[in-house]
N, C-alpha and C positions, 0 to 999 in steps of 0.2 A: 718585708723584703719590698723591692721596688721593682715596678715592670719596668720592660726596655721601649724606646721608642716605636721600633717594630711592632710590637706586641700591641699594643697600644694602635696604633695604624689600623692592623688586621684586626679590631675587634673594638673601636672606640665605642659605640652606639652600646652594647654590651656594658659596657665597663662604665659609660657615663648614666645609665639609667642602675646600674649595681650602685652607684655614690649617692643617685637621690632614694634608692629605697632602702638605703641602710643609713646614711647619711655619715659613712667612715671615707676620710680621703684616700684617694689612690696617689703614690709619689709613684714618680717617673725616673728613670736615669737616664741622663741627656748629657754627651762632653763631661765626663766625671764628675756631673752635678746631679742633685737632687731638685725635682718639680713636685709640685704637692698640687691634684687638682681637691678642691674642697667644697660641698654646697650649702651654699649662704642659706642660714637661716629663714625658713618664711617671715614674714611679716605678720602680726599677732593678732592684726585684724583686717577687715576690707575697709575701714577707716584706717588705717596706718598705710595702707598702702595707694590712698588716695593723693592723686596733682595738687602741690601746692597750688594755690589760683589766689595770688593778690587781688585784693580791689573788688573782689566777691563782696557780697552783703554780711555787713557783720551787725545783729543787734535781731528784730522781729519782722521777718517778713512781710507780715498784714501791714505795717508802716508805710507799704510802697503803695496803699489801695489809697490813701491819702495824698498821692503827692500826686500836684496841679502840673501836669506837662502842656498847657497852652502854649504859656512863652517861648517854648520850643519848637512848637507846629510853624509849620508853612505849609499853608495850601496848595503854593504853586510847585512844591518838592524843595529838597534841601540843598540848596545851588549855594 
């Protein structure tokens, strides 16, 4: 059974909380068509939610200790 748009407007927060709690989609009838609100499945882990950051360290971070930055250092500031 689909809810009307007026019913959704009157109780939107409880409807959305119910969708999150049960995982069951809610159908809404609007202008003769059916719309469905569905909760997206949560990512499987915290690592899966991490934002991709291209250019980050690939490899052993301990290798960074051995980098000689002297050639890039300017005692008067980076001009």
